[in-house]
All heavy atoms as an XYZ file, in Angstrom:
872
protein
N       0.853     -1.175      0.000
C       0.000      0.000      0.000
C       0.895      1.233      0.000
O       1.808      1.357      0.803
C      -0.909     -0.020      1.227
C      -1.739      1.202      1.341
S      -3.109      1.177      2.521
C      -2.681      0.032      3.755
N       0.623      2.170     -0.864
C       1.395      3.399     -0.991
C       0.956      4.376      0.088
O      -0.178      4.820      0.124
C       1.173      3.974     -2.390
C       1.927      5.274     -2.609
O       2.719      5.690     -1.759
O       1.700      5.879     -3.661
N       1.887      4.735      0.974
C       1.524      5.614      2.097
C       1.214      7.038      1.667
O       0.595      7.780      2.396
C       2.632      5.613      3.152
O       3.815      6.142      2.604
N       1.615      7.427      0.450
C       1.304      8.783      0.010
C      -0.155      8.909     -0.406
O      -0.735      9.974     -0.322
C       2.222      9.195     -1.146
O       1.992      8.372     -2.268
N      -0.773      7.812     -0.834
C      -2.180      7.872     -1.210
C      -3.089      7.439     -0.072
O      -4.226      7.836     -0.014
C      -2.470      7.000     -2.445
O      -2.052      5.664     -2.164
C      -1.761      7.541     -3.668
N      -2.580      6.609      0.834
C      -3.350      6.144      1.979
C      -2.546      6.369      3.256
O      -2.014      5.430      3.830
C      -3.682      4.654      1.843
C      -4.671      4.397      0.755
O      -5.647      5.118      0.629
N      -4.422      3.372     -0.043
N      -2.447      7.623      3.705
C      -1.638      7.881      4.897
C      -2.256      7.230      6.125
O      -3.457      7.000      6.188
C      -1.656      9.408      5.013
C      -2.881      9.832      4.303
C      -3.103      8.820      3.206
N      -1.404      6.951      7.083
C      -1.875      6.408      8.347
C      -2.853      7.399      8.969
O      -2.660      8.607      8.879
C      -0.691      6.216      9.281
O      -1.126      6.032     10.602
N      -3.902      6.885      9.623
C      -4.844      7.795     10.284
C      -4.150      8.690     11.302
O      -4.598      9.786     11.575
C      -5.824      6.852     10.982
C      -5.668      5.541     10.332
C      -4.278      5.490      9.765
N      -3.044      8.218     11.870
C      -2.354      9.017     12.878
C      -1.624     10.208     12.280
O      -1.295     11.138     12.996
C      -1.347      8.145     13.634
C      -1.936      7.058     14.513
C      -0.822      6.232     15.129
C      -2.811      7.640     15.587
N      -1.364     10.203     10.983
C      -0.564     11.278     10.379
C      -1.211     12.642     10.532
O      -0.527     13.633     10.731
C      -0.281     10.983      8.913
C       0.748      9.875      8.740
S       1.160      9.599      7.042
C       2.115     11.064      6.696
N      -2.530     12.722     10.443
C      -3.172     14.032     10.522
C      -3.431     14.442     11.958
O      -3.764     15.580     12.241
C      -4.478     14.059      9.722
C      -5.546     13.165     10.261
C      -5.813     11.892      9.872
C      -6.500     13.461     11.296
N      -6.855     11.384     10.606
C      -7.302     12.329     11.482
C      -6.736     14.588     12.073
C      -8.320     12.282     12.411
C      -7.765     14.534     13.007
C      -8.543     13.384     13.154
N      -3.268     13.507     12.890
C      -3.589     13.799     14.272
C      -2.474     14.586     14.934
O      -1.334     14.559     14.510
C      -3.870     12.499     15.035
C      -4.672     12.711     16.272
C      -5.993     13.072     16.187
C      -4.097     12.593     17.505
C      -6.739     13.293     17.324
C      -4.828     12.808     18.649
C      -6.153     13.158     18.557
N      -2.798     15.264     15.983
C      -1.879     16.100     16.751
C      -0.635     15.309     17.164
O      -0.689     14.445     18.035
C      -2.630     16.626     17.981
C      -1.776     17.486     18.887
O      -0.624     17.778     18.531
O      -2.282     17.868     19.947
N       0.502     15.615     16.525
C       1.739     14.910     16.824
C       2.200     15.132     18.254
O       2.854     14.273     18.837
C       2.841     15.332     15.850
C       2.744     14.583     14.556
O       2.230     13.473     14.506
N       3.235     15.186     13.495
N       1.888     16.262     18.836
C       2.308     16.537     20.207
C       1.685     15.524     21.157
O       2.380     14.943     21.998
C       1.906     17.964     20.624
O       2.495     18.887     19.713
C       2.353     18.271     22.035
N       0.393     15.304     21.014
C      -0.292     14.347     21.878
C       0.267     12.946     21.664
O       0.519     12.215     22.621
C      -1.809     14.371     21.608
O      -2.269     15.714     21.778
C      -2.547     13.461     22.559
N       0.474     12.583     20.414
C       1.012     11.260     20.101
C       2.404     11.099     20.709
O       2.722     10.067     21.313
C       1.035     11.056     18.590
C       1.317      9.656     18.181
N       1.999      9.336     17.050
C       1.030      8.468     18.766
C       2.113      8.034     16.952
N       1.526      7.486     17.979
N       3.242     12.122     20.585
C       4.584     12.073     21.167
C       4.547     12.008     22.694
O       5.349     11.308     23.311
C       5.418     13.261     20.708
C       5.804     13.153     19.252
O       5.897     12.064     18.699
N       6.017     14.288     18.606
N       3.609     12.733     23.284
C       3.466     12.669     24.744
C       3.085     11.259     25.191
O       3.615     10.746     26.174
C       2.419     13.668     25.232
C       2.854     15.117     25.322
C       1.666     16.016     25.643
C       3.946     15.289     26.362
N       2.171     10.633     24.455
C       1.771      9.280     24.822
C       2.927      8.294     24.660
O       3.061      7.357     25.448
C       0.548      8.841     24.005
C      -0.755      9.503     24.429
C      -1.877      9.172     23.456
C      -1.135      9.098     25.845
N       3.770      8.507     23.660
C       4.963      7.660     23.511
C       5.898      7.845     24.706
O       6.459      6.882     25.222
C       5.697      7.981     22.213
C       5.182      7.120     21.073
C       6.152      7.134     19.921
N       5.498      7.941     18.890
C       6.097      8.762     18.073
N       7.385      8.940     18.125
N       5.421      9.435     17.176
N       6.065      9.092     25.148
C       6.917      9.371     26.320
C       6.336      8.721     27.569
O       7.078      8.157     28.389
C       7.068     10.870     26.520
N       5.018      8.789     27.704
C       4.342      8.157     28.838
C       4.664      6.669     28.863
O       5.006      6.104     29.909
C       2.816      8.387     28.738
C       2.053      7.440     29.629
C       2.476      9.833     29.069
N       4.564      6.017     27.702
C       4.864      4.589     27.625
C       6.318      4.307     27.974
O       6.630      3.362     28.690
C       4.575      4.050     26.217
C       3.099      3.907     25.920
O       2.292      3.967     26.864
O       2.752      3.728     24.736
N       7.198      5.121     27.469
C       8.633      4.903     27.644
C       9.083      5.125     29.093
O       9.884      4.362     29.625
C       9.393      5.828     26.699
S      11.169      5.547     26.688
N       8.538      6.158     29.733
C       9.019      6.554     31.042
C       8.036      6.301     32.191
O       8.311      6.652     33.328
C       9.419      8.037     31.030
C      10.516      8.320     30.032
C      10.245      9.023     28.863
C      11.809      7.854     30.252
C      11.255      9.267     27.935
C      12.821      8.090     29.335
C      12.536      8.794     28.171
O      13.525      9.032     27.263
N       6.883      5.704     31.883
C       5.924      5.385     32.934
C       5.342      6.591     33.637
O       5.176      6.587     34.850
N       5.026      7.630     32.893
C       4.513      8.883     33.467
C       2.987      8.824     33.547
O       2.266      9.386     32.725
C       4.973     10.061     32.612
C       6.487     10.158     32.388
C       6.815     11.194     31.334
C       7.187     10.453     33.702
N       2.489      8.158     34.565
C       1.050      7.902     34.662
C       0.207      9.175     34.836
O      -0.894      9.257     34.322
C       0.762      6.905     35.784
C       1.309      5.514     35.502
C       0.831      4.924     34.173
O      -0.375      4.977     33.886
O       1.685      4.422     33.418
N       0.723     10.145     35.547
C      -0.045     11.398     35.726
C      -0.199     12.112     34.383
O      -1.275     12.604     34.050
C       0.641     12.306     36.743
C      -0.193     13.527     37.061
C       0.256     14.165     38.373
N      -0.606     15.289     38.667
C      -0.224     16.549     38.571
N       0.998     16.857     38.222
N      -1.061     17.521     38.851
N       0.874     12.154     33.598
C       0.812     12.761     32.266
C      -0.132     11.972     31.363
O      -0.875     12.558     30.581
C       2.205     12.839     31.650
C       2.305     13.447     30.248
C       1.730     14.865     30.221
C       3.752     13.445     29.776
N      -0.122     10.668     31.514
C      -1.032      9.826     30.726
C      -2.487     10.193     31.026
O      -3.304     10.344     30.116
C      -0.779      8.354     31.041
C      -1.654      7.390     30.261
C      -1.286      5.955     30.620
C      -2.010      4.958     29.773
N      -1.552      3.582     30.059
N      -2.809     10.364     32.304
C      -4.170     10.728     32.697
C      -4.566     12.092     32.125
O      -5.694     12.290     31.671
C      -4.306     10.727     34.217
N      -3.628     13.025     32.124
C      -3.891     14.357     31.564
C      -4.153     14.254     30.062
O      -5.095     14.851     29.546
C      -2.726     15.325     31.864
C      -2.649     15.615     33.369
C      -2.855     16.618     31.066
C      -1.369     16.305     33.805
N      -3.319     13.491     29.363
C      -3.505     13.308     27.914
C      -4.845     12.641     27.623
O      -5.569     13.050     26.701
C      -2.377     12.457     27.323
S      -0.785     13.285     27.227
N      -5.191     11.612     28.391
C      -6.464     10.921     28.182
C      -7.643     11.875     28.383
O      -8.577     11.879     27.583
C      -6.593      9.736     29.135
C      -5.796      8.537     28.734
C      -6.092      7.318     29.585
O      -7.107      6.649     29.316
O      -5.313      7.047     30.510
N      -7.576     12.680     29.431
C      -8.660     13.626     29.710
C      -8.800     14.633     28.571
O      -9.906     14.916     28.114
C      -8.401     14.352     31.044
O      -8.328     13.377     32.078
C      -9.494     15.352     31.344
N      -7.681     15.153     28.086
C      -7.713     16.114     26.983
C      -8.298     15.468     25.728
O      -9.138     16.046     25.042
C      -6.315     16.658     26.702
C      -6.325     17.809     25.691
C      -5.377     17.523     24.542
C      -5.322     18.642     23.538
N      -6.348     18.561     22.532
N      -7.858     14.252     25.437
C      -8.350     13.567     24.243
C      -9.830     13.203     24.356
O     -10.551     13.218     23.358
C      -7.511     12.327     23.957
C      -6.117     12.616     23.397
C      -5.267     11.358     23.412
C      -6.211     13.181     21.985
N     -10.304     12.906     25.560
C     -11.738     12.639     25.748
C     -12.573     13.841     25.319
O     -13.658     13.683     24.755
C     -12.037     12.290     27.206
S     -11.595     10.606     27.678
N     -12.062     15.022     25.564
C     -12.771     16.242     25.188
C     -12.744     16.478     23.682
O     -13.559     17.234     23.161
C     -12.173     17.449     25.911
C     -12.250     17.412     27.436
C     -11.470     18.581     28.032
C     -13.692     17.413     27.909
N     -11.800     15.855     22.991
C     -11.646     16.044     21.545
C     -12.388     15.013     20.708
O     -12.359     15.074     19.479
C     -10.163     15.994     21.160
C      -9.374     17.188     21.677
O     -10.004     18.206     22.021
O      -8.140     17.094     21.747
N     -13.053     14.061     21.350
C     -13.736     13.010     20.595
C     -14.913     13.604     19.831
O     -15.778     14.266     20.404
C     -14.227     11.885     21.525
C     -13.047     11.175     22.160
C     -15.105     10.891     20.756
C     -13.419     10.172     23.237
N     -14.900     13.387     18.529
C     -16.030     13.735     17.680
C     -16.107     12.702     16.562
O     -15.305     11.760     16.523
C     -15.941     15.168     17.148
C     -14.732     15.427     16.266
O     -14.149     14.476     15.702
O     -14.359     16.602     16.102
N     -17.056     12.854     15.663
C     -17.273     11.864     14.609
C     -16.025     11.652     13.758
O     -15.677     10.523     13.427
C     -18.488     12.263     13.734
C     -18.580     11.403     12.490
C     -19.765     12.166     14.548
N     -15.329     12.716     13.428
C     -14.161     12.595     12.558
C     -12.933     12.039     13.287
O     -12.145     11.298     12.704
C     -13.822     13.947     11.943
C     -12.683     13.885     10.935
C     -12.544     15.183     10.185
C     -11.335     15.211      9.316
N     -11.430     14.500      8.090
N     -12.798     12.346     14.575
C     -11.575     11.968     15.291
C     -11.675     10.679     16.087
O     -10.651     10.129     16.493
C     -11.163     13.092     16.244
O     -12.096     13.204     17.294
N     -12.862     10.167     16.319
C     -13.027      9.056     17.257
C     -12.225      7.819     16.875
O     -11.633      7.174     17.743
C     -14.517      8.701     17.472
C     -15.160      8.113     16.222
C     -14.672      7.763     18.663
N     -12.126      7.488     15.613
C     -11.402      6.275     15.229
C      -9.897      6.432     15.458
O      -9.229      5.503     15.894
C     -11.704      5.904     13.774
C     -13.180      5.628     13.496
S     -13.989      4.484     14.636
C     -13.244      2.943     14.203
N      -9.376      7.617     15.183
C      -7.946      7.862     15.401
C      -7.634      7.905     16.894
O      -6.635      7.344     17.346
C      -7.495      9.155     14.693
C      -6.048      9.472     15.007
C      -7.706      9.026     13.200
N      -8.493      8.544     17.660
C      -8.293      8.596     19.106
C      -8.385      7.186     19.690
O      -7.594      6.812     20.562
C      -9.297      9.566     19.765
C      -8.972     11.012     19.351
C      -9.280      9.414     21.283
C      -9.970     12.042     19.814
N      -9.302      6.385     19.186
C      -9.413      5.000     19.634
C      -8.128      4.224     19.334
O      -7.640      3.454     20.169
C     -10.609      4.320     18.978
C     -10.793      2.848     19.301
C     -10.996      2.633     20.795
C     -11.965      2.287     18.511
N      -7.576      4.438     18.176
C      -6.326      3.768     17.812
C      -5.196      4.191     18.762
O      -4.433      3.346     19.238
C      -5.963      4.080     16.366
C      -4.693      3.432     15.835
C      -4.752      1.920     15.951
C      -4.472      3.856     14.392
N      -5.098      5.472     19.048
C      -4.099      5.949     20.013
C      -4.317      5.298     21.378
O      -3.368      4.853     22.026
C      -4.176      7.468     20.163
C      -3.519      8.313     19.091
C      -3.855      9.781     19.304
C      -2.024      8.113     19.076
N      -5.575      5.256     21.804
C      -5.901      4.659     23.105
C      -5.483      3.196     23.145
O      -4.918      2.728     24.139
C      -7.395      4.805     23.380
N      -5.731      2.486     22.070
C      -5.373      1.076     22.011
C      -3.856      0.895     22.002
O      -3.316      0.069     22.733
C      -6.001      0.433     20.778
C      -5.786     -1.066     20.743
O      -6.299     -1.748     21.659
O      -5.103     -1.550     19.816
N      -3.169      1.681     21.211
C      -1.710      1.554     21.096
C      -0.977      1.896     22.389
O       0.083      1.363     22.656
C      -1.184      2.457     19.976
C      -1.533      1.962     18.607
C      -1.034      2.895     17.522
O      -0.761      4.069     17.768
N      -0.932      2.384     16.310
N      -1.563      2.793     23.184
C      -0.885      3.270     24.396
C      -1.574      2.812     25.682
O      -1.322      3.371     26.747
C      -0.761      4.792     24.352
C       0.054      5.265     23.191
N       1.422      5.155     23.169
C      -0.306      5.800     22.002
C       1.879      5.624     22.007
N       0.846      6.017     21.293
N      -2.435      1.804     25.573
C      -3.132      1.228     26.723
C      -3.817      2.286     27.590
O      -3.685      2.302     28.814
C      -2.174      0.379     27.593
C      -1.639     -0.854     26.907
C      -0.503     -0.553     25.934
O       0.390      0.224     26.240
N      -0.543     -1.151     24.755
N      -4.546      3.174     26.930
C      -5.307      4.221     27.622
C      -6.744      3.729     27.775
O      -7.619      4.021     26.949
C      -5.266      5.525     26.833
S      -3.624      6.225     26.620
N      -6.983      2.951     28.832
C      -8.271      2.283     28.988
C      -9.442      3.245     29.155
O     -10.516      3.022     28.598
C      -8.213      1.304     30.152
C      -7.216      0.188     29.906
O      -6.991     -0.166     28.725
O      -6.641     -0.326     30.881
N      -9.242      4.320     29.933
C     -10.317      5.298     30.125
C     -10.700      5.939     28.782
O     -11.875      6.081     28.460
C      -9.891      6.386     31.108
C     -10.934      7.482     31.304
S     -10.337      8.876     32.281
C      -9.209      9.661     31.149
N      -9.705      6.286     28.003
C      -9.929      6.910     26.704
C     -10.604      5.939     25.743
O     -11.523      6.306     25.007
C      -8.603      7.407     26.133
C      -8.639      8.123     24.796
C      -9.553      9.345     24.850
C      -7.222      8.526     24.393
N     -10.174      4.706     25.771
C     -10.773      3.684     24.911
C     -12.256      3.517     25.244
O     -13.106      3.461     24.350
C     -10.015      2.362     25.106
C     -10.204      1.366     24.012
C      -9.213      0.214     24.207
C      -9.354     -0.816     23.141
N      -8.406     -1.923     23.322
N     -12.580      3.469     26.531
C     -13.977      3.343     26.940
C     -14.793      4.573     26.536
O     -15.955      4.456     26.156
C     -14.084      3.091     28.446
C     -13.665      1.700     28.851
C     -14.437      0.613     28.123
O     -15.652      0.651     28.000
N     -13.706     -0.368     27.612
N     -14.184      5.750     26.594
C     -14.882      6.968     26.167
C     -15.204      6.893     24.673
O     -16.288      7.294     24.242
C     -14.033      8.205     26.476
N     -14.272      6.369     23.891
C     -14.521      6.198     22.452
C     -15.639      5.195     22.215
O     -16.536      5.426     21.394
C     -13.254      5.743     21.729
S     -11.966      6.992     21.637
N     -15.603      4.071     22.942
C     -16.659      3.067     22.804
C     -18.021      3.672     23.155
O     -19.009      3.443     22.452
C     -16.395      1.857     23.701
C     -15.238      1.000     23.275
C     -14.541      0.270     24.216
C     -14.856      0.890     21.948
C     -13.483     -0.545     23.848
C     -13.792      0.082     21.563
C     -13.111     -0.645     22.519
N     -18.072      4.436     24.228
C     -19.339      5.058     24.636
C     -19.838      6.037     23.583
O     -21.038      6.091     23.290
C     -19.169      5.786     25.970
O     -18.902      4.868     26.992
N     -18.941      6.812     23.016
C     -19.308      7.766     21.975
C     -19.878      7.037     20.763
O     -20.916      7.410     20.225
C     -18.090      8.597     21.574
C     -18.366      9.607     20.497
C     -18.929     10.834     20.809
C     -18.066      9.332     19.174
C     -19.199     11.772     19.812
C     -18.328     10.251     18.166
C     -18.898     11.478     18.492
N     -19.201      5.984     20.347
C     -19.618      5.240     19.158
C     -20.917      4.475     19.390
O     -21.698      4.266     18.463
C     -18.496      4.275     18.706
C     -17.281      5.071     18.224
C     -18.974      3.331     17.617
C     -16.028      4.230     18.031
N     -21.187      4.071     20.636
C     -22.357      3.241     20.939
C     -23.688      3.930     20.672
O     -24.699      3.259     20.474
C     -22.304      2.767     22.387
N     -23.698      5.254     20.639
C     -24.931      5.972     20.325
C     -25.362      5.591     18.907
O     -24.569      5.703     17.978
C     -24.676      7.477     20.437
C     -25.889      8.289     20.097
O     -26.464      8.173     19.027
N     -26.269      9.143     21.025
N     -26.609      5.126     18.719
C     -27.028      4.662     17.392
C     -26.830      5.696     16.277
O     -26.383      5.343     15.184
C     -28.516      4.343     17.569
C     -28.675      4.093     19.024
C     -27.665      4.959     19.722
N     -27.140      6.948     16.533
C     -26.956      7.972     15.502
C     -25.483      8.221     15.220
O     -25.086      8.436     14.074
C     -27.634      9.281     15.913
C     -29.131      9.135     16.016
O     -29.734      8.323     15.322
N     -29.732      9.889     16.910
N     -24.678      8.172     16.258
C     -23.244      8.381     16.093
C     -22.622      7.237     15.317
O     -21.827      7.463     14.403
C     -22.557      8.523     17.462
O     -23.170      9.587     18.181
C     -21.084      8.804     17.303
N     -22.981      6.014     15.651
C     -22.423      4.846     14.969
C     -22.674      4.926     13.471
O     -21.773      4.708     12.665
C     -22.988      3.552     15.539
C     -22.486      2.260     14.905
C     -20.976      2.141     15.057
C     -23.184      1.058     15.514
N     -23.879      5.276     13.100
C     -24.210      5.387     11.676
C     -23.371      6.473     10.995
O     -22.867      6.286      9.894
C     -25.699      5.698     11.499
C     -26.145      5.688     10.070
C     -27.646      5.889      9.943
O     -28.384      5.606     10.891
O     -28.069      6.338      8.858
N     -23.182      7.589     11.652
C     -22.391      8.677     11.088
C     -20.916      8.308     11.005
O     -20.262      8.544      9.989
C     -22.563      9.962     11.932
O     -23.961     10.255     12.036
C     -21.864     11.137     11.292
N     -20.399      7.701     12.080
C     -18.990      7.305     12.108
C     -18.684      6.308     10.996
O     -17.654      6.414     10.326
C     -18.604      6.725     13.494
C     -17.246      6.031     13.450
C     -18.604      7.819     14.547
N     -19.576      5.343     10.778
C     -19.318      4.326      9.754
C     -19.344      4.901      8.339
O     -18.909      4.232      7.406
C     -20.301      3.150      9.851
O     -21.633      3.633      9.719
C     -20.136      2.400     11.156
N     -19.773      6.123      8.184
C     -19.760      6.767      6.878
C     -18.531      7.621      6.623
O     -18.376      8.189      5.546
N     -17.623      7.701      7.600
C     -16.450      8.556      7.439
C     -15.303      7.816      6.744
O     -15.189      6.595      6.864
C     -15.925      9.066      8.800
O     -15.471      7.949      9.572
C     -16.998      9.846      9.556
N     -14.449      8.559      6.040
C     -13.267      7.933      5.434
C     -12.342      7.321      6.491
O     -11.707      6.296      6.250
C     -12.567      9.076      4.706
C     -13.493     10.224      4.701
C     -14.551      9.979      5.717
N     -12.284      7.936      7.678
C     -11.440      7.421      8.749
C     -11.887      6.019      9.157
O     -11.058      5.132      9.381
C     -11.470      8.356      9.973
C     -10.822      9.697      9.752
C     -11.690     10.705      8.984
O     -12.907     10.480      8.845
O     -11.123     11.705      8.531
N     -13.204      5.829      9.225
C     -13.736      4.516      9.581
C     -13.362      3.482      8.522
O     -12.940      2.378      8.847
C     -15.257      4.579      9.744
C     -15.875      3.220      9.957
C     -15.929      2.667     11.228
C     -16.387      2.480      8.894
C     -16.488      1.418     11.438
C     -16.940      1.228      9.096
C     -16.986      0.713     10.360
O     -17.527     -0.537     10.563
N     -13.506      3.826      7.265
C     -13.218      2.867      6.191
C     -11.732      2.510      6.155
O     -11.380      1.353      5.928
C     -13.714      3.394      4.850
C     -15.203      3.428      4.795
N     -15.955      2.283      4.684
C     -16.076      4.447      4.891
C     -17.248      2.593      4.695
N     -17.342      3.910      4.824
N     -10.880      3.471      6.404
C      -9.448      3.188      6.459
C      -9.146      2.321      7.686
O      -8.401      1.347      7.602
C      -8.644      4.481      6.506
C      -7.160      4.248      6.413
C      -6.364      5.527      6.367
O      -6.833      6.572      6.819
N      -5.171      5.457      5.827
N      -9.750      2.655      8.799
C      -9.584      1.904     10.036
C     -10.040      0.459      9.841
O      -9.366     -0.475     10.271
C     -10.417      2.595     11.121
C     -10.213      2.072     12.508
C      -9.255      2.636     13.331
C     -10.998      1.051     13.006
C      -9.079      2.179     14.625
C     -10.827      0.591     14.298
C      -9.864      1.155     15.101
N     -11.164      0.298      9.175
C     -11.737     -1.031      8.947
C     -10.765     -1.931      8.194
O     -10.613     -3.107      8.524
C     -13.054     -0.876      8.166
C     -13.780     -2.162      7.899
C     -15.162     -1.919      7.317
C     -15.105     -1.294      5.967
N     -16.409     -1.229      5.297
N     -10.082     -1.387      7.211
C      -9.166     -2.214      6.437
C      -7.825     -2.427      7.138
O      -7.192     -3.466      6.960
C      -8.952     -1.619      5.051
O      -8.309     -0.375      5.134
N      -7.398     -1.475      7.957
C      -6.088     -1.583      8.605
C      -6.119     -2.256      9.975
O      -5.129     -2.856     10.394
C      -5.464     -0.187      8.762
C      -5.120      0.543      7.469
C      -4.662      1.956      7.765
C      -4.062     -0.222      6.688
N      -7.237     -2.145     10.687
C      -7.316     -2.636     12.070
C      -8.588     -3.444     12.304
O      -9.412     -3.105     13.163
C      -7.247     -1.461     13.050
C      -6.068     -0.566     12.808
C      -6.207      0.625     12.098
C      -4.798     -0.925     13.238
C      -5.111      1.434     11.839
C      -3.695     -0.121     12.986
C      -3.864      1.051     12.283
O      -2.775      1.850     12.026
N      -8.786     -4.543     11.578
C     -10.053     -5.292     11.696
C     -10.291     -5.878     13.081
O     -11.439     -5.927     13.532
C      -9.925     -6.383     10.632
C      -8.465     -6.504     10.359
C      -7.885     -5.144     10.610
N      -9.248     -6.288     13.782
C      -9.426     -6.862     15.116
C      -9.941     -5.802     16.089
O     -10.855     -6.062     16.875
C      -8.102     -7.476     15.647
C      -7.566     -8.534     14.696
C      -8.279     -8.016     17.059
C      -8.450     -9.743     14.501
N      -9.382     -4.611     16.024
C      -9.847     -3.529     16.887
C     -11.265     -3.119     16.516
O     -12.067     -2.788     17.383
C      -8.896     -2.331     16.809
C      -9.140     -1.190     17.785
C      -9.191     -1.669     19.237
C      -8.063     -0.127     17.630
N     -11.604     -3.186     15.248
C     -12.962     -2.859     14.818
C     -13.973     -3.836     15.413
O     -15.061     -3.431     15.826
C     -13.064     -2.851     13.295
C     -14.432     -2.475     12.753
C     -14.813     -1.060     13.174
C     -14.458     -2.592     11.249
N     -13.608     -5.099     15.488
C     -14.492     -6.083     16.125
C     -14.728     -5.694     17.575
O     -15.860     -5.745     18.066
C     -13.900     -7.507     16.009
C     -13.944     -7.968     14.558
C     -14.639     -8.492     16.921
C     -13.150     -9.224     14.268
N     -13.688     -5.273     18.269
C     -13.829     -4.829     19.650
C     -14.754     -3.615     19.756
O     -15.577     -3.525     20.666
C     -12.446     -4.507     20.230
C     -12.448     -4.272     21.711
C     -11.064     -4.025     22.288
O     -10.047     -4.191     21.572
O     -11.003     -3.647     23.466
N     -14.646     -2.709     18.802
C     -15.523     -1.531     18.772
C     -16.976     -1.966     18.667
O     -17.836     -1.516     19.436
C     -15.170     -0.609     17.572
C     -16.247      0.440     17.357
C     -13.819      0.039     17.778
N     -17.259     -2.833     17.716
C     -18.637     -3.247     17.476
C     -19.182     -4.071     18.639
O     -20.354     -3.905     19.021
C     -18.729     -4.007     16.152
C     -18.359     -3.183     14.928
C     -18.384     -4.037     13.671
C     -19.278     -1.974     14.782
N     -18.362     -4.940     19.216
C     -18.808     -5.715     20.380
C     -19.150     -4.785     21.542
O     -20.173     -4.952     22.202
C     -17.731     -6.708     20.800
C     -17.598     -7.888     19.865
C     -16.432     -8.803     20.217
O     -15.572     -8.423     21.048
O     -16.384     -9.903     19.647
N     -18.299     -3.798     21.797
C     -18.558     -2.851     22.884
C     -19.765     -1.987     22.598
O     -20.527     -1.667     23.516
C     -17.320     -2.003     23.160
C     -16.356     -2.700     24.082
O     -16.548     -2.712     25.284
N     -15.340     -3.316     23.513
N     -19.958     -1.602     21.354
C     -21.146     -0.817     21.003
C     -22.412     -1.611     21.304
O     -23.379     -1.059     21.849
C     -21.099     -0.399     19.539
N     -22.402     -2.891     21.001
C     -23.568     -3.744     21.282
C     -23.804     -3.873     22.778
O     -24.944     -3.769     23.244
C     -23.377     -5.126     20.670
S     -23.456     -5.143     18.887
N     -22.750     -4.056     23.538
C     -22.867     -4.178     24.982
C     -23.383     -2.899     25.613
O     -24.281     -2.908     26.459
C     -21.511     -4.585     25.620
C     -21.151     -6.011     25.217
C     -21.523     -4.424     27.127
C     -19.715     -6.392     25.514
N     -22.825     -1.763     25.191
C     -23.214     -0.479     25.775
C     -24.621     -0.058     25.403
O     -25.236      0.744     26.111
C     -22.200      0.607     25.369
C     -20.818      0.463     25.993
C     -19.835      1.418     25.347
C     -20.876      0.673     27.504
N     -25.154     -0.573     24.316
C     -26.524     -0.225     23.909
C     -27.577     -0.906     24.750
O     -28.717     -0.480     24.785
C     -26.744     -0.598     22.443
C     -26.146      0.355     21.489
C     -26.513     -0.047     20.112
N     -26.030      0.896     19.141
C     -26.283      0.812     17.861
N     -27.018     -0.168     17.398
N     -25.816      1.706     17.034
N     -27.204     -1.985     25.421
C     -28.175     -2.754     26.214
C     -28.563     -2.036     27.469
O     -27.949     -1.250     28.031
C     -27.607     -4.138     26.551
C     -27.499     -5.013     25.330
C     -26.953     -6.359     25.706
C     -26.823     -7.223     24.452
N     -26.297     -8.528     24.732
């Protein structure tokens, strides 16, 4: 796959936050991790939720991951999210994580 035509979803995302999360992983800075998760929870929207979910998964940000699942679980939101280019790219690149998204959406809807 040519990365110039199909860039990683993380490429457009805030590199500062991504770099901070890498530092958190490297140095075990749990307080900074909590701050980053809280900030990212406030940034969740239809366009960003899949990328934020990927960051949460890659950096073991459980609170952030659950916030993404809760956001997606809303029936109107799920329909809108599945229509975004980010979702379609995510679907082809991260199918295992997508299964987790859909399973959690079903659980949270009950």
